[in-house]
C-alpha positions in Angstrom: 15.5 0.7 20.8 16.9 2.3 17.4 20.1 1.1 18.6 19.3 -2.2 18.7 17.7 -2.1 14.7 21.1 -0.6 13.3 23.2 -3.1 15.4 27.1 -3.7 15.3 28.2 -4.6 11.7 29.1 -8.1 11.5 32.2 -10.2 11.3 34.0 -9.1 8.0 32.0 -6.5 7.6 33.4 -4.2 4.4 34.6 -1.0 4.6 32.1 2.0 2.9 32.9 2.3 -0.6 34.6 5.4 -1.2 32.4 6.6 -3.9 28.9 6.6 -4.3 28.7 5.3 -7.7 30.5 2.0 -6.2 28.1 1.3 -3.7 25.9 -1.8 -4.3 22.7 -1.2 -5.6 19.4 -3.4 -4.6 19.7 -6.8 -6.4 16.9 -6.7 -9.0 16.1 -10.3 -8.4 14.1 -8.9 -5.4 11.8 -7.1 -7.4 9.8 -9.9 -8.6 8.9 -11.0 -4.9 8.0 -7.5 -4.4 5.5 -7.5 -7.7 4.2 -11.0 -6.4 3.3 -9.7 -2.9 1.7 -6.6 -4.2 -0.4 -8.9 -7.3 -1.8 -11.3 -3.9 -2.8 -8.3 -1.9 -4.6 -6.8 -4.5 -6.8 -9.9 -5.2 -7.4 -10.1 -1.6 -8.4 -6.3 -1.5 -10.7 -7.6 -4.1 -11.9 -10.4 -2.2 -12.3 -8.9 1.1 -14.4 -6.2 -0.5 -16.5 -8.2 -3.3 -17.2 -10.8 -0.2 -19.3 -7.5 1.4 -21.4 -7.5 -1.2 -21.7 -10.9 -1.9 -23.3 -11.8 1.7 -19.6 -13.7 3.0 -19.5 -11.3 6.1 -22.5 -10.2 8.5 -23.7 -7.2 7.6 -26.2 -5.6 10.2 -29.1 -8.0 10.7 -27.6 -10.0 7.1 -25.9 -13.2 8.5 -22.9 -14.3 6.5 -21.4 -17.6 5.7 -19.8 -19.2 8.6 -16.1 -19.4 9.0 -15.9 -17.5 5.9 -16.7 -14.5 7.4 -14.4 -14.9 9.8 -11.3 -15.6 7.5 -12.5 -12.5 5.0 -13.2 -10.0 7.7 -9.6 -10.9 9.1 -8.2 -9.7 5.3 -8.9 -5.9 6.3 -5.1 -6.3 7.9 -3.6 -7.1 4.7 -3.3 -3.3 2.5 0.1 -1.8 4.1 2.8 -3.6 2.3 1.4 -1.2 -0.6 2.2 1.9 1.4 5.4 -0.4 3.0 6.9 -0.2 -0.4 6.5 3.1 -1.6 7.7 4.8 1.3 10.8 2.4 1.2 11.4 2.5 -2.6 10.8 6.2 -3.2 12.9 7.3 -0.3 16.0 4.8 -0.5 17.8 7.1 -2.9 16.8 10.4 -1.1 18.8 8.2 1.6 21.4 6.7 0.3 22.5 10.9 -1.0 22.6 11.2 2.8 24.9 8.8 3.7 27.2 9.7 0.8 27.0 13.1 1.0 26.4 13.0 -2.5 23.0 15.3 -4.4 19.3 13.9 -3.8 17.2 12.8 -6.6 16.1 15.9 -8.7 12.7 16.7 -8.5 12.1 17.1 -12.0 12.4 13.4 -13.0 11.3 12.3 -9.4 7.6 13.9 -9.8 7.2 13.5 -13.5 7.7 9.7 -13.1 5.6 9.4 -10.1 2.9 11.3 -12.1 3.0 9.0 -15.1 3.0 6.2 -12.9 -0.2 6.9 -11.4 -2.5 9.1 -12.6 -3.0 8.2 -16.3 -4.7 4.9 -15.3 -6.8 6.6 -12.4 -8.0 9.4 -14.9 -9.0 6.2 -17.2 -10.7 4.7 -14.0 -12.5 7.9 -12.9 -13.6 8.8 -16.4 -15.1 5.1 -16.8 -16.7 5.1 -13.5 -18.5 8.4 -13.8 -20.0 7.8 -17.3 -21.2 3.7 -16.9 -22.3 4.0 -13.2 -22.6 7.8 -12.2 -23.9 9.5 -15.5 -27.3 10.1 -13.9 -25.7 12.2 -10.9 -23.7 14.3 -12.3 -25.1 17.4 -11.3 -22.2 19.9 -11.6 -18.7 20.2 -13.3 -17.4 20.0 -9.7 -19.1 16.6 -9.3 -16.7 15.5 -12.3 -13.7 17.4 -11.6 -13.4 16.6 -7.9 -12.5 12.7 -8.8 -10.0 14.1 -11.3 -8.3 16.3 -9.2 -8.3 13.8 -5.9 -10.8 16.0 -3.9 -14.0 14.1 -3.8 -12.5 13.2 0.2 -12.0 15.9 1.1 -15.5 17.4 2.7 -17.5 16.3 5.9 -20.3 13.3 5.8 -20.2 9.8 5.7 -20.0 7.4 3.0 -23.1 8.0 1.2 -21.5 11.1 0.4 -18.8 9.0 -1.6 -18.7 8.6 -5.5 -20.2 5.2 -6.4 -17.1 3.0 -7.7 -14.3 5.3 -6.5 -14.5 4.5 -2.9 -11.2 3.2 -3.1 -9.1 6.0 -5.0 -8.4 7.3 -1.3 -5.2 5.4 -1.3 -4.3 7.3 -4.4 -4.5 10.6 -2.8 -2.9 9.2 0.2 0.1 8.2 -2.5 0.4 11.6 -4.5 0.4 13.9 -1.2 3.3 11.6 0.3 5.0 12.5 -3.1 4.4 15.7 -2.7 5.8 16.2 1.1 8.5 13.4 0.5 11.2 15.8 -1.2 10.6 18.4 1.7 10.7 15.6 4.6 13.9 14.4 3.0 15.4 17.5 2.5 15.0 18.3 6.2 16.0 14.8 7.9 18.7 15.2 4.9 20.1 18.4 7.0 19.6 16.7 10.2 21.4 13.5 9.9 24.2 15.0 7.6 25.6 16.6 10.7 26.9 13.3 12.0 28.4 12.7 8.5 30.9 9.9 8.8 29.3 8.0 11.1 26.7 6.2 9.1 25.2 4.3 12.1 24.3 8.1 13.8 23.0 9.6 10.8 20.7 5.9 10.5 19.4 6.2 13.9 19.0 10.5 13.4 16.9 9.4 9.9 14.4 7.1 12.0 14.1 9.7 15.1 13.3 11.6 12.4 10.3 9.6 11.3 9.1 7.9 14.5 6.5 10.7 15.7 4.9 10.0 11.9 3.9 6.6 13.0 1.6 8.0 15.7 -0.4 9.9 13.1 -2.1 6.5 12.2 -3.4 5.6 15.8 -4.3 9.3 16.5 -6.5 9.2 13.3 -8.1 6.1 14.5 -9.1 8.0 17.6 -10.2 11.2 16.2 -12.8 9.1 13.2 -14.5 7.5 15.6 -15.3 9.9 18.1 -19.1 9.9 19.1 -19.1 12.9 17.2 -17.9 12.1 14.3 -20.6 9.2 13.8 -20.4 5.8 12.0 -18.4 5.7 8.6 -17.2 9.0 8.4 -15.3 10.0 5.3 -12.5 11.5 7.4 -10.7 7.9 8.1 -9.8 8.1 4.1 -7.8 11.1 4.5 -4.0 10.8 4.7 -2.8 10.9 7.8 -4.7 7.6 8.7 -1.5 5.9 6.4 1.2 8.5 6.0 2.5 6.9 9.3 2.9 3.7 7.8 4.6 5.2 4.6 7.0 6.6 7.4 8.0 3.4 8.8 8.9 2.4 4.8 10.7 5.5 4.6 12.9 3.7 7.7 13.1 0.4 5.6 14.5 2.7 3.1 17.1 4.3 5.1 18.0 0.7 6.4 18.6 -0.6 2.8 20.5 2.7 1.8 22.5 1.9 4.6 23.4 -1.6 3.5 24.2 -0.3 0.1 26.4 2.4 1.1 28.3 1.2 3.8 28.1 -3.0 3.4 26.6 -3.5 7.0 23.3 -5.1 7.6 21.0 -3.5 9.9 20.2 -5.7 13.2 16.5 -5.9 12.3 17.5 -7.1 8.5 20.1 -9.7 10.7 16.8 -11.4 12.1 14.7 -11.3 9.5 17.5 -13.2 7.6 18.4 -16.1 10.4 14.9 -17.1 9.9 12.6 -15.6 7.2 9.6 -17.6 7.6 9.0 -17.3 11.3 8.1 -13.4 10.6 5.3 -15.0 8.3 4.3 -17.8 10.9 4.0 -14.1 13.6 2.2 -12.4 10.3 -0.1 -15.4 10.2 -1.2 -15.6 13.9 -1.7 -11.6 13.4 -4.1 -12.0 10.6 -6.3 -15.0 12.8 -6.2 -12.3 15.8 -7.6 -10.0 13.3 -10.1 -12.3 12.3 -11.3 -13.2 16.1 -11.5 -9.1 16.4 -11.5 -9.5 20.2 -13.2 -6.0 20.8 -16.0 -6.4 18.1 -18.5 -9.2 16.4 -16.3 -11.8 14.8 -17.1 -11.9 11.1 -18.8 -8.3 11.0 -18.0 -6.1 8.0 -19.8 -3.0 10.2 -17.7 -0.1 11.4 -15.7 -0.8 14.6 -15.9 0.7 17.5 -12.9 2.9 18.4 -11.1 0.0 20.8 -11.2 -2.8 17.7 -10.2 0.1 15.3 -7.1 1.2 17.2 -6.3 -2.6 17.1 -6.7 -3.2 14.1 -4.3 -0.3 12.9 -1.5 -1.4 14.8 -2.3 -5.4 13.9 -2.3 -3.8 10.0 1.0 -2.0 10.9 2.8 -5.0 12.5 2.1 -7.4 9.4 3.0 -5.8 7.2 6.4 -5.1 8.8 6.6 -9.0 9.1 5.7 -9.8 5.9 7.6 -6.9 4.1 10.9 -7.5 5.8 11.8 -10.6 5.2 11.2 -10.0 1.3 14.0 -6.7 1.4 16.4 -7.7 4.0 19.9 -8.7 2.5 20.7 -12.3 3.3 17.2 -13.3 3.5 16.2 -16.7 2.0 13.2 -18.8 1.6 12.3 -21.2 -0.9 8.8 -21.1 0.1 8.6 -17.3 -0.4 10.3 -17.2 -3.7 8.6 -20.0 -4.8 4.8 -18.4 -3.6 5.7 -14.8 -5.0 8.3 -15.3 -7.6 6.3 -17.6 -10.2 5.1 -16.4 -13.4 1.0 -16.0 -12.1 2.5 -13.9 -9.6 4.6 -11.9 -11.3 1.8 -11.0 -13.7 -0.5 -10.1 -11.2 1.9 -8.1 -9.7 2.8 -6.2 -12.9 -1.6 -5.4 -13.3 -1.7 -5.0 -9.4 -2.4 -1.2 -9.8 -5.2 -1.5 -12.1 -6.9 -4.5 -10.4 -7.0 -2.1 -6.9 -8.5 0.6 -9.1 -11.1 -1.3 -11.1 -12.3 -3.8 -9.0 -14.9 -1.3 -7.2 -16.5 -0.3 -10.9 -16.7 -3.7 -11.9 -18.1 -4.3 -8.5 -20.7 -1.8 -8.7 -21.8 -2.6 -12.8 -22.6 -5.9 -12.0 -24.7 -5.6 -9.3 -26.4 -2.8 -11.0 -26.3 -4.8 -14.4 -27.7 -7.9 -12.5 -25.6 -11.2 -13.5 -24.0 -11.9 -16.8 -24.7 -15.8 -16.0 -28.3 -15.6 -15.4 -28.5 -14.9 -11.8 -31.0 -12.3 -10.2 -30.2 -8.3 -10.0 -27.6 -7.9 -6.7 -29.2 -5.3 -5.6 -27.9 -5.4 -1.6 -24.9 -7.2 0.4 -26.3 -10.3 1.3 -28.2 -10.9 -1.7 -25.9 -11.9 -4.2 -25.2 -15.0 -5.5 -21.9 -15.5 -3.7 -19.5 -17.0 -6.2 -20.8 -15.9 -9.2 -20.2 -12.6 -8.2 -16.8 -13.1 -7.3 -16.0 -14.4 -10.4 -17.5 -12.3 -12.2 -16.1 -9.3 -10.7 -12.3 -11.3 -10.7 -12.5 -11.9 -14.0 -13.8 -8.6 -15.8 -11.2 -6.6 -13.3 -8.6 -8.3 -14.8 -9.1 -7.9 -17.9 -9.8 -4.5 -17.7 -6.2 -4.1 -15.2 -4.8 -6.2 -18.1 -5.9 -4.1 -20.7 -4.9 -0.6 -19.0 -1.4 -2.3 -17.9 -0.2 -2.5 -21.8 -2.5 0.5 -23.2 -2.3 3.3 -20.1 0.7 2.3 -17.5 3.3 1.1 -19.8 3.1 3.8 -22.5 3.1 6.3 -20.0 6.2 4.8 -18.3 7.7 5.0 -21.4 6.7 8.4 -22.2 8.0 9.3 -18.5 11.3 7.7 -19.5 11.5 9.7 -22.6 10.6 13.4 -20.9 13.5 12.7 -18.1 15.6 10.5 -19.7 17.3 10.1 -16.2 17.9 11.3 -12.5 14.5 9.7 -11.3 14.5 6.6 -8.6 15.3 3.9 -10.4 13.1 1.5 -8.4 9.3 1.2 -9.5 6.2 0.6 -8.1 
């Protein structure tokens, strides 16, 4: 129950600060850990997608590599922390304004920073994919404009109608739509929650109850996109309803963090995570193994799943993301293992370039498959025919190089430009 998530204040909890300006800010030493989880997830997504083409997974009649096919198909569970963290970090400032009675973040800084965070690199990848992979397929101005405007997914048909190399960009479209909806949603929630001003516990419960219905969007969309009338691989599975509910859960977490910053009290969910952070990851690992087994589908198969398995996938993915993220953001939760795995320099570097890794790996994959191996193996034209480890190595190295270049040449300059334009007033948590 929601009341159990909020819980009573712990013994000796400090009183709420009298001024919003004195409210504790999030500890910045947690951010390297969040960078680390982003980095590892981006590499995991790269590996899962490359494994499909590299012959590791079973694809149709083609058999993959025993055991590895199970383990790589199980990686389909890992994407949700991206969306949870986005919802949490971006909504937190709005939620804090609700608890303190202060002003919500200014919209101009919010939109300028958000768009400059994701659009420039996105455009670079789109242009590269169009010119290097799809040049001969360009038959109209709309073929170019649609992906640049993020409209290339809003059509009927199946995956065959997608622009090669840009399949992964559905998540960018979902992010942008979330940015557009967030201020309006925050204003409506704020109006409802502020009617309980002076009682932060009631305000938090009202925020969570306001967001709870949106959690059902994903499962409902899974059912819709797996109806027999939709056929296999409908483009609609990439539409925003699939993951906006996950972002709503992230907003709940952001509200809990804001509640703690303003009142000094720790929500019950976070108290549980602080008691034994690693137990949450142990359960998350168990869910990953369950996803590898795929009880309603063929284990090790990368083919389109039936509705029952798709629903289970969605539920497992959401729960897995919460189990992974909450111990990283809960006040007082500490784990040497988590800090060692996620807080090291390599994890931090991968986290900083994770957006580029996520966007670049599909164009690189297509380029390598089309050009043949850089190391002399035969051209890789169909799933299952690739030299498995050569393909994975080439895609990994090429992606990291390009992601590093765009991070230093595009992302950081764009971020500095955003800072100069708005000076102040935007949400401080960077994604």
